[in-house]
Backbone bond lengths (Angstrom), bond angles and torsions (degrees), N, CA, C in turn:
res aa  C-N    CA-C-N  psi(-1)  N-CA   C-N-CA  omega(-1)  CA-C   N-CA-C  phi
1 X - - - 1.488 - - 1.559 110.35 -
2 X 1.285 112.69 -48.06 1.490 122.02 -176.44 1.576 107.55 -60.75
3 X 1.354 112.29 -40.72 1.437 117.76 -179.53 1.528 112.34 -63.58
4 X 1.281 116.00 -41.31 1.418 123.87 177.80 1.510 112.99 -60.66
5 X 1.325 115.18 -40.53 1.484 121.93 -178.27 1.590 107.46 -68.76
6 X 1.385 112.46 -39.72 1.479 113.11 179.84 1.425 112.32 -67.01
7 X 1.403 116.23 -36.31 1.450 118.13 179.58 1.552 113.39 -66.57
8 X 1.377 115.20 -35.01 1.470 120.04 176.87 1.476 110.69 -66.49
9 X 1.373 114.50 -41.63 1.488 118.86 177.82 1.447 111.97 -58.77
10 X 1.437 113.04 -45.49 1.488 117.93 -177.77 1.495 111.28 -63.32
11 X 1.338 118.05 -44.27 1.458 120.07 177.49 1.514 113.75 -61.86
12 X 1.394 114.22 -39.06 1.448 116.95 176.82 1.563 112.26 -59.95
13 X 1.331 114.19 -41.00 1.514 120.08 178.18 1.506 111.85 -62.03
14 X 1.401 115.61 -39.78 1.365 117.98 -177.65 1.530 110.18 -69.88
15 X 1.388 117.31 -38.05 1.475 119.71 177.35 1.491 111.65 -63.04
16 X 1.421 116.07 -41.30 1.452 117.94 -179.77 1.530 110.35 -64.90
17 X 1.273 115.57 -40.10 1.493 120.14 -179.83 1.521 110.70 -62.02
18 X 1.386 115.09 -44.34 1.429 120.64 -179.37 1.489 109.96 -65.92
19 X 1.345 117.75 -38.82 1.463 119.99 179.66 1.469 111.92 -64.46
20 X 1.346 114.91 -41.48 1.506 122.36 177.77 1.537 109.42 -60.91
21 X 1.353 114.73 -43.55 1.487 119.08 -178.81 1.449 110.89 -63.26
22 X 1.393 115.82 -46.95 1.513 121.26 179.27 1.513 108.40 -59.47
23 X 1.339 118.35 -44.68 1.432 119.12 -175.83 1.492 109.54 -64.88
24 X 1.374 116.62 -41.92 1.474 116.95 176.93 1.469 111.64 -63.38
25 X 1.294 121.59 -36.59 1.494 123.33 178.22 1.482 109.91 -66.04
26 X 1.336 118.40 -41.31 1.468 120.62 179.55 1.534 109.34 -66.77
27 X 1.296 120.02 -38.98 1.464 118.92 178.55 1.429 111.95 -67.79
28 X 1.432 116.15 -40.17 1.503 120.40 177.43 1.531 110.28 -58.30
29 X 1.382 114.71 -48.02 1.430 121.98 -176.65 1.531 109.34 -62.32
30 X 1.317 113.40 -44.31 1.465 118.30 -179.77 1.500 110.45 -61.25
31 X 1.326 114.30 -42.03 1.546 117.15 176.62 1.500 112.59 -62.51
32 X 1.365 115.17 -39.49 1.505 118.77 179.97 1.441 109.97 -63.68
33 X 1.424 116.33 -46.83 1.450 118.54 -179.55 1.565 112.69 -61.77
34 X 1.324 115.92 -41.51 1.400 122.87 176.79 1.570 112.07 -59.00
35 X 1.422 111.33 -45.75 1.446 117.30 -178.85 1.532 111.23 -63.72
36 X 1.371 115.49 -40.45 1.428 117.99 179.60 1.550 110.86 -60.95
37 X 1.288 118.28 -51.56 1.438 119.68 -174.16 1.563 110.31 -67.86
38 X 1.365 115.27 -33.48 1.443 116.51 175.39 1.533 110.61 -64.20
39 X 1.326 113.63 -40.29 1.493 116.81 -177.17 1.538 109.63 -67.76
40 X 1.330 118.89 -35.38 1.468 124.01 178.07 1.494 109.87 -64.68
41 X 1.367 117.37 -45.88 1.417 118.89 -179.76 1.528 112.18 -67.54
42 X 1.283 117.12 -38.14 1.479 121.14 178.43 1.547 110.64 -64.86
43 X 1.298 116.52 -42.84 1.454 120.82 179.07 1.571 111.40 -68.84
44 X 1.311 116.34 -39.71 1.429 123.52 179.87 1.545 107.82 -58.96
45 X 1.326 113.10 -46.42 1.474 116.72 -179.87 1.511 112.28 -65.33
46 X 1.353 118.18 -33.91 1.430 122.02 179.31 1.575 107.97 -68.60
47 X 1.262 117.06 -42.16 1.481 119.15 177.25 1.479 113.18 -64.02
48 X 1.356 118.22 -37.24 1.401 122.83 179.00 1.526 110.34 -62.88
49 X 1.333 118.50 -38.46 1.383 126.01 -179.40 1.562 109.74 -66.47
50 X 1.366 114.14 -37.37 1.454 117.78 177.17 1.519 108.91 -65.86
51 X 1.304 115.78 -42.15 1.474 120.20 -175.86 1.569 108.57 -61.73
52 X 1.305 115.48 -42.65 1.388 121.92 177.98 1.569 110.50 -57.90
53 X 1.300 114.62 -45.84 1.393 119.98 177.34 1.459 114.40 -57.16
54 X 1.341 117.32 -43.43 1.508 125.01 179.02 1.557 108.10 -65.78
55 X 1.311 115.62 -46.37 1.473 116.89 -176.26 1.528 113.29 -66.75
56 X 1.320 117.77 -32.01 1.433 120.99 -179.15 1.523 114.90 -81.23
57 X 1.345 114.35 -17.91 1.505 118.79 -177.80 1.493 111.96 -69.94
58 X 1.367 117.60 157.68 1.479 121.30 176.16 1.506 110.61 -71.93
59 X 1.306 119.75 158.47 1.401 125.69 -175.57 1.486 116.48 -82.60
60 X 1.379 118.03 -25.89 1.430 120.71 -172.50 1.529 110.72 -70.08
61 X 1.328 112.21 159.70 1.565 118.06 -179.41 1.488 107.02 -81.56
62 X 1.353 114.35 162.60 1.390 123.03 174.23 1.542 107.97 -67.31
63 X 1.348 119.44 131.43 1.467 119.09 -179.17 1.504 112.68 -58.50
64 X 1.358 111.32 147.82 1.500 118.01 -175.58 1.508 111.57 -55.90
65 X 1.327 121.36 -28.86 1.416 122.79 -177.71 1.579 111.76 -86.65
66 X 1.282 118.79 12.26 1.428 123.63 174.11 1.501 109.64 -127.55
67 X 1.338 113.26 81.71 1.486 118.91 -177.68 1.523 113.74 -67.24
68 X 1.319 116.98 134.37 1.435 120.49 -179.36 1.553 109.68 -93.35
69 X 1.334 117.28 -42.59 1.407 122.07 178.66 1.523 108.19 -161.21
70 X 1.295 117.66 111.61 1.416 122.46 -178.86 1.492 113.92 57.04
71 X 1.357 117.37 33.04 1.419 121.29 177.02 1.560 114.57 79.51
72 X 1.274 116.95 7.96 1.469 119.48 -175.94 1.546 110.97 -77.45
73 X 1.362 116.99 135.70 1.415 116.44 -179.85 1.525 110.70 -95.25
74 X 1.262 116.04 102.95 1.439 122.10 178.94 1.505 116.13 -88.97
75 X 1.294 117.95 136.65 1.489 119.80 -179.13 1.473 109.53 -55.37
76 X 1.311 117.61 136.86 1.495 119.17 -173.25 1.484 115.11 -55.07
77 X 1.318 118.37 -31.53 1.476 120.81 -177.23 1.527 112.78 -73.77
78 X 1.245 116.29 -14.37 1.554 119.06 177.59 1.494 109.60 -108.33
79 X 1.279 120.58 -2.90 1.449 121.04 -172.36 1.558 113.41 -60.17
80 X 1.336 114.57 -48.87 1.487 117.52 -176.51 1.553 110.28 -64.14
81 X 1.268 115.64 -41.26 1.534 116.74 179.62 1.485 111.92 -67.47
82 X 1.350 116.02 -40.98 1.483 118.79 178.57 1.490 112.74 -60.55
83 X 1.387 116.90 -37.43 1.438 118.55 178.49 1.555 111.14 -67.35
84 X 1.300 117.16 -25.72 1.456 119.68 178.20 1.550 111.15 -75.81
85 X 1.295 115.71 -32.19 1.528 118.01 -177.85 1.612 106.02 -154.64
86 X 1.322 114.35 111.83 1.411 119.43 178.38 1.514 115.11 -77.75
87 X 1.289 117.22 3.58 1.468 120.75 173.83 1.550 108.17 -78.04
88 X 1.335 117.61 -16.65 1.435 120.22 -179.57 1.517 112.07 -69.00
89 X 1.357 116.44 125.38 1.490 118.43 -178.99 1.515 113.10 -117.78
90 X 1.323 118.60 -3.31 1.451 121.54 -177.62 1.496 113.87 -179.86
91 X 1.291 115.05 -171.31 1.512 122.37 179.40 1.562 104.82 -143.52
92 X 1.314 113.77 138.80 1.465 118.21 176.49 1.509 110.10 -126.07
93 X 1.374 116.64 143.26 1.466 118.34 178.49 1.536 109.47 -158.74
94 X 1.301 114.91 152.78 1.471 120.34 174.90 1.501 109.27 -129.68
95 X 1.304 118.23 116.06 1.429 123.55 -173.93 1.542 110.27 -55.83
96 X 1.375 112.78 137.48 1.537 115.93 178.23 1.457 111.74 83.52
97 X 1.370 121.06 3.70 1.476 122.62 174.76 1.507 107.21 -126.83
98 X 1.398 113.55 172.05 1.440 119.35 171.33 1.579 115.47 -81.30
99 X 1.242 116.93 4.81 1.480 119.94 -179.33 1.523 104.72 -81.14
100 X 1.317 113.93 110.65 1.511 121.27 -175.94 1.566 107.50 -165.80
101 X 1.288 114.57 80.36 1.466 120.93 -167.39 1.539 117.90 -139.36
102 X 1.303 114.84 153.93 1.454 114.12 170.77 1.515 112.20 -70.16
103 X 1.287 116.45 160.93 1.494 122.77 -179.06 1.472 108.62 -125.70
104 X 1.391 118.31 131.23 1.418 123.35 -170.68 1.523 109.66 -111.08
105 X 1.357 116.56 168.26 1.442 120.32 167.59 1.523 109.56 -157.10
106 X 1.335 115.10 133.16 1.483 120.40 -179.89 1.500 108.77 -135.99
107 X 1.330 115.42 84.01 1.508 119.81 -175.62 1.493 115.50 -52.63
108 X 1.339 119.49 -32.50 1.402 123.94 -176.50 1.561 113.16 -90.67
109 X 1.295 114.83 -7.99 1.461 118.89 177.14 1.573 107.01 -144.47
110 X 1.378 115.48 73.80 1.456 125.24 -165.99 1.543 116.90 -39.84
111 X 1.295 114.60 -56.57 1.506 119.38 -169.79 1.516 113.07 -103.71
112 X 1.341 114.72 24.61 1.462 117.58 -179.55 1.503 115.51 -53.94
113 X 1.391 116.52 -44.50 1.452 118.43 -175.08 1.539 114.38 -85.08
114 X 1.361 113.22 6.36 1.500 117.78 171.60 1.555 108.40 -63.10
115 X 1.306 117.09 -35.02 1.438 121.75 -178.36 1.544 114.23 -132.05
116 X 1.286 114.39 32.69 1.497 120.71 176.94 1.485 110.67 -135.30
117 X 1.264 119.14 149.86 1.463 125.77 174.30 1.529 111.83 -88.52
118 X 1.306 112.57 -177.66 1.439 116.37 179.65 1.508 114.74 -61.79
119 X 1.308 113.70 -30.74 1.506 120.76 177.98 1.503 113.65 -82.16
120 X 1.309 116.69 4.42 1.490 123.89 176.36 1.581 111.77 75.85
121 X 1.347 117.22 13.67 1.449 118.31 175.42 1.482 108.73 -91.27
122 X 1.302 116.12 156.18 1.451 121.60 177.08 1.511 113.60 -57.93
123 X 1.423 115.70 134.45 1.450 118.99 -174.51 1.509 108.00 -155.36
124 X 1.359 117.63 128.25 1.440 120.57 173.54 1.499 112.58 -65.87
125 X 1.365 115.69 -20.70 1.493 118.70 179.84 1.521 110.18 -79.20
126 X 1.238 117.97 -27.49 1.516 121.66 -176.96 1.533 111.83 61.88
127 X 1.295 115.21 -163.56 1.507 122.33 176.86 1.502 104.21 -144.18
128 X 1.378 120.70 139.42 1.466 121.94 176.04 1.530 108.65 -53.67
129 X 1.351 112.30 143.34 1.464 113.24 179.19 1.507 108.45 -151.88
130 X 1.362 114.57 156.31 1.478 120.94 -176.80 1.533 110.79 -95.47
131 X 1.328 113.56 141.73 1.465 114.69 -179.82 1.517 111.79 -57.65
132 X 1.403 111.45 148.35 1.462 118.23 -166.79 1.554 115.34 -63.60
133 X 1.322 116.70 -28.48 1.449 118.39 -177.98 1.547 116.75 -91.23
134 X 1.329 114.71 8.19 1.481 121.22 175.65 1.533 108.90 -83.70
135 X 1.374 114.07 138.10 1.422 120.93 174.85 1.484 105.33 -110.56
136 X 1.351 117.41 115.63 1.471 123.29 -172.52 1.571 111.44 -57.04
137 X 1.286 119.79 -32.44 1.487 122.60 -173.70 1.530 109.50 -95.47
138 X 1.307 121.34 -18.54 1.422 122.80 -171.58 1.470 117.90 -121.48
139 X 1.314 119.63 -33.33 1.456 125.01 -173.17 1.604 110.72 -63.17
140 X 1.312 114.56 143.33 1.467 120.48 177.77 1.583 110.26 -71.86
141 X 1.315 111.45 -27.82 1.481 115.96 -175.79 1.572 108.85 -142.65
142 X 1.379 113.73 129.60 1.434 122.30 175.45 1.488 110.15 -102.86
143 X 1.283 119.75 117.05 1.500 123.00 -176.05 1.514 105.96 -95.57
144 X 1.374 119.27 117.94 1.484 120.96 -174.72 1.575 105.23 -118.29
145 X 1.301 113.07 130.84 1.466 120.98 179.20 1.551 112.68 -105.07
146 X 1.303 115.15 147.80 1.462 119.76 173.36 1.497 107.51 -157.95
147 X 1.353 114.83 153.58 1.463 123.48 -179.48 1.503 110.03 -70.97
148 X 1.378 118.65 147.44 1.403 122.33 175.63 1.596 104.39 -92.61
149 X 1.298 117.11 96.59 1.472 118.38 -178.64 1.562 108.68 -105.10
150 X 1.296 115.05 140.03 1.484 123.27 -178.10 1.588 108.48 -57.30
151 X 1.306 114.17 154.81 1.450 122.25 178.27 1.528 114.16 74.79
152 X 1.402 110.93 23.54 1.460 113.90 177.49 1.469 118.64 69.98
153 X 1.357 114.43 18.25 1.484 119.41 179.07 1.511 106.44 -88.24
154 X 1.366 112.34 157.20 1.450 121.44 -174.85 1.525 113.08 44.82
155 X 1.226 124.63 -133.87 1.458 122.66 -177.65 1.562 112.03 -87.13
156 X 1.304 115.03 9.44 1.449 121.09 169.12 1.505 108.78 -61.72
157 X 1.313 117.41 -24.92 1.452 123.72 179.21 1.558 111.52 -62.25
158 X 1.353 116.17 -25.07 1.425 118.65 177.98 1.521 114.73 -69.43
159 X 1.341 119.13 -18.58 1.409 124.16 -179.25 1.531 111.67 -49.22
160 X 1.335 111.77 -37.73 1.467 117.37 -171.19 1.569 111.98 -72.16
161 X 1.360 111.77 -15.16 1.500 115.07 178.40 1.518 111.30 -73.06
162 X 1.307 121.69 -3.61 1.461 124.42 173.03 1.510 110.07 -62.05
163 X 1.334 115.86 -27.04 1.469 120.87 179.60 1.506 112.63 -98.87
164 X 1.314 116.63 127.96 1.476 118.06 -176.02 1.534 109.04 -64.89
165 X 1.289 118.62 -28.49 1.476 119.38 -176.30 1.464 109.81 -67.28
166 X 1.377 118.28 -29.53 1.477 119.50 174.65 1.532 111.34 -73.86
167 X 1.214 113.67 -39.63 1.519 120.23 177.06 1.540 109.25 -56.81
168 X 1.278 116.01 -42.59 1.466 118.82 -175.30 1.466 113.15 -62.29
169 X 1.391 117.35 -22.38 1.431 122.93 -178.07 1.566 110.09 -100.18
170 X 1.293 116.63 -9.01 1.418 119.03 -174.47 1.578 108.61 -143.38
171 X 1.310 111.61 67.70 1.517 117.69 -174.38 1.504 117.49 -83.83
172 X 1.303 114.70 -8.73 1.440 117.59 -174.18 1.603 112.89 -126.79
173 X 1.264 117.74 154.21 1.444 124.68 -179.89 1.590 105.19 -126.79
174 X 1.304 114.70 137.91 1.456 121.43 179.22 1.556 105.68 -100.61
175 X 1.307 114.66 115.51 1.478 117.84 175.45 1.566 106.99 -128.34
176 X 1.322 117.32 109.00 1.442 122.02 177.08 1.479 107.46 -102.43
177 X 1.425 115.08 144.04 1.389 120.30 167.79 1.625 104.44 -90.53
178 X 1.203 118.87 -179.28 1.484 120.25 -178.82 1.513 111.16 -66.49
179 X 1.321 118.94 -22.30 1.446 122.06 -172.82 1.626 113.56 -115.05
180 X 1.360 113.30 -10.08 1.513 114.12 -174.90 1.537 108.04 -148.31
181 X 1.326 114.52 136.96 1.506 119.81 176.89 1.557 103.86 -86.32
182 X 1.338 114.87 149.76 1.435 119.62 -179.12 1.521 112.16 -149.78
183 X 1.288 117.84 132.88 1.455 127.63 174.24 1.544 111.71 -103.78
184 X 1.269 117.55 133.91 1.460 119.59 -174.83 1.545 109.60 -128.90
185 X 1.313 117.87 133.14 1.408 124.78 -179.22 1.542 109.90 -97.70
186 X 1.328 116.25 132.52 1.456 124.09 -174.15 1.510 109.57 -68.16
187 X 1.322 116.32 129.42 1.456 122.10 178.53 1.499 110.54 -101.09
188 X 1.351 118.39 -40.65 1.475 121.89 -175.68 1.487 112.00 -154.67
189 X 1.309 117.96 150.55 1.455 122.39 172.52 1.538 105.55 -131.85
190 X 1.288 115.92 124.61 1.537 120.92 -176.16 1.465 115.79 -145.85
191 X 1.264 116.80 161.83 1.461 124.86 175.26 1.572 107.05 -112.51
192 X 1.350 113.81 142.13 1.545 119.97 174.21 1.449 106.08 -151.14
193 X 1.379 114.01 -174.74 1.449 123.01 174.71 1.514 107.90 -125.46
194 X 1.374 113.85 153.63 1.415 121.46 -177.74 1.502 110.44 -114.86
195 X 1.379 112.03 176.90 1.453 117.64 178.66 1.536 113.32 58.93
196 X 1.287 117.48 33.34 1.490 123.64 175.64 1.465 114.18 -146.04
197 X 1.286 117.68 147.45 1.454 122.57 173.58 1.566 111.89 -103.77
198 X 1.284 115.90 12.83 1.430 119.51 179.31 1.549 109.98 -75.25
199 X 1.326 114.54 167.85 1.426 118.52 177.59 1.498 115.84 -64.70
200 X 1.338 114.82 -14.88 1.500 121.39 -178.64 1.472 112.63 -78.93
201 X 1.346 115.47 -18.67 1.510 116.57 -178.19 1.441 110.73 -106.53
202 X 1.354 117.28 150.38 1.420 126.99 175.36 1.505 108.80 -124.31
203 X 1.363 114.57 117.29 1.438 122.81 -172.82 1.549 108.27 -84.13
204 X 1.298 118.58 60.05 1.499 124.14 -176.50 1.429 113.85 -58.89
205 X 1.373 117.57 -24.89 1.462 121.03 -175.13 1.587 109.53 -81.10
206 X 1.328 117.90 -3.82 1.439 121.67 175.83 1.529 112.83 -82.05
207 X 1.362 112.77 -14.57 1.508 115.32 -177.67 1.578 110.14 -100.35
208 X 1.304 110.34 108.71 1.421 119.42 179.75 1.583 109.75 -122.48
209 X 1.263 113.54 -49.82 1.503 118.23 -178.57 1.592 107.31 -125.16
210 X 1.289 117.41 117.05 1.391 121.53 178.98 1.495 114.24 -69.10
211 X 1.346 115.81 132.44 1.481 117.28 179.66 1.483 109.46 -68.25
212 X 1.364 118.02 -36.68 1.432 125.06 179.30 1.502 110.92 -160.62
213 X 1.339 115.95 -177.76 1.426 119.62 -178.42 1.541 114.49 -58.47
214 X 1.316 113.57 -37.35 1.456 119.61 -178.34 1.539 109.96 -62.59
215 X 1.268 117.77 -42.90 1.488 125.87 -177.56 1.638 106.90 -63.82
216 X 1.339 113.26 -43.58 1.518 118.45 -177.98 1.523 104.84 -65.59
217 X 1.332 120.57 -49.53 1.439 122.56 -177.20 1.545 112.12 -60.00
218 X 1.312 114.96 -38.73 1.451 119.44 -179.56 1.552 112.25 -65.14
219 X 1.348 116.96 -37.53 1.474 120.11 177.22 1.565 107.82 -67.25
220 X 1.230 118.77 -49.32 1.456 118.77 -177.78 1.543 111.23 -61.59
221 X 1.348 114.74 -42.92 1.411 120.21 176.72 1.579 116.89 -56.91
222 X 1.283 112.07 -37.12 1.456 122.16 177.70 1.555 110.51 -68.10
223 X 1.354 115.17 -45.30 1.474 120.48 176.11 1.512 112.08 -59.00
224 X 1.381 114.59 -45.19 1.429 121.65 179.80 1.542 112.26 -62.03
225 X 1.271 113.50 -40.31 1.474 120.56 178.60 1.560 113.92 -64.42
226 X 1.299 113.54 -37.42 1.497 118.23 -177.72 1.579 111.29 -87.15
227 X 1.323 116.24 -11.74 1.508 120.85 -174.00 1.479 110.31 -56.23
228 X 1.343 111.05 139.69 1.489 117.06 175.28 1.501 116.95 -64.78
229 X 1.321 114.49 -20.13 1.482 121.42 175.63 1.539 109.03 -160.35
230 X 1.264 115.62 167.48 1.463 121.39 -179.40 1.538 110.69 -88.97
231 X 1.239 111.67 116.43 1.510 117.87 179.78 1.543 111.75 -80.57
232 X 1.347 114.88 -18.60 1.542 120.41 -174.26 1.433 113.31 74.78
233 X 1.457 118.17 8.01 1.377 123.34 -179.06 1.561 110.78 -115.47
234 X 1.279 120.91 135.34 1.449 122.51 179.81 1.598 106.44 -128.98
235 X 1.338 115.78 -175.17 1.483 119.11 -179.55 1.516 104.50 -141.41
236 X 1.331 115.97 150.63 1.460 125.45 178.45 1.503 108.63 -116.44
237 X 1.291 112.50 156.81 1.481 121.91 176.17 1.503 108.49 -52.20
238 X 1.308 118.02 125.87 1.501 122.32 -179.04 1.573 107.02 110.37
239 X 1.244 118.74 -19.76 1.451 118.94 177.36 1.549 106.95 -75.16
240 X 1.357 114.35 154.76 1.514 122.26 176.19 1.522 108.32 -102.05
241 X 1.340 113.69 128.88 1.420 118.74 -179.79 1.552 113.76 -112.49
242 X 1.330 117.63 156.38 1.462 126.16 162.90 1.489 106.21 -125.44
243 X 1.397 112.68 141.65 1.443 123.27 178.41 1.508 107.69 -122.46
244 X 1.319 116.64 112.48 1.440 122.62 -178.25 1.571 107.99 -93.35
245 X 1.294 116.75 131.13 1.477 120.86 -172.16 1.568 108.97 -129.17
246 X 1.336 115.70 133.89 1.461 119.20 175.13 1.552 107.91 -151.43
247 X 1.330 118.42 169.13 1.411 120.64 -179.97 1.495 112.95 -70.81
248 X 1.310 115.01 150.59 1.462 122.71 178.79 1.554 107.10 -137.71
249 X 1.324 118.23 128.17 1.409 121.68 -164.65 1.545 118.30 -101.94
250 X 1.318 117.08 11.52 1.428 117.50 177.13 1.522 112.62 -83.24
251 X 1.322 118.58 -4.08 1.452 124.86 -178.54 1.544 106.09 -148.78
252 X 1.350 113.75 153.25 1.432 120.99 178.09 1.564 107.60 -67.28
253 X 1.378 116.95 132.66 1.479 121.48 -175.07 1.480 112.50 57.04
254 X 1.340 116.46 32.40 1.509 120.95 -177.99 1.589 110.28 -77.64
255 X 1.280 113.00 151.18 1.484 121.26 177.53 1.552 110.26 -134.42
256 X 1.267 112.44 143.19 1.494 120.05 173.01 1.530 104.24 -109.07
257 X 1.320 115.60 129.96 1.425 121.06 -171.25 1.588 111.16 -129.59
258 X 1.281 114.81 134.44 1.474 119.28 177.12 1.565 106.50 -122.92
259 X 1.353 113.97 123.84 1.454 116.95 178.06 1.525 109.05 -111.84
260 X 1.333 119.94 139.37 1.402 126.49 -178.10 1.498 110.94 -141.59
261 X 1.390 116.60 152.45 1.424 121.31 179.84 1.526 108.53 -114.34
262 X 1.302 117.02 151.08 1.473 120.74 -175.25 1.570 107.25 -80.66
263 X 1.309 113.48 132.39 1.449 119.90 -179.25 1.560 112.68 -116.80
264 X 1.269 114.68 -18.37 1.501 117.96 174.47 1.505 110.10 -159.54
């Protein structure tokens, strides 16, 4: 009898310990979720303030006799932000969406802004950034990455491009470097998978500088082949491209990709 009581007591203690552990885990997870969403909201507000700063700034370039960094002439509207962080190489936006952000590049630390904000602090939101081997003034294709955040934040705004009706109303992307404004017309929108050499995957991120006209045409043709719909737009050798990349959750390691060519 005494042994039975001891066993019941022992089981009770185990149940209590397990309950406390589960409660602790739930509290921790709850805190983590709260922290994540709080961080997203905080960073979203910070990016909105940057966008306001850019929109309110004058359009003209900084005069040649007023060097910003190593004599570079930065467009006036990006001057203040560039002085805050010289990893900034441009600005990307799509009218009528929440996509309106600085674009970064760190050749010596390729994926730094995958998990860092504009102030270089850790952030789940990250900051859009250009692939490290892209040369802004010379490469045929600039590959730009951004997180797929719910609510159309960051490159989550690209999700709407799965519908042709949305594309019809948002055919262009504005991508400015620090020294030149640029408008890009969308060529293709497609889904693919990464980290695979199978026929199901398209390593679009490998195309940065075309070896020749044939290589350029092959890249554009593959993008058009995979496109969710026909945009009626193509690109020819000599055109400058941007390729926007974000996560896509209908497949493991899925990516949603938007390719556009510079028109002005």
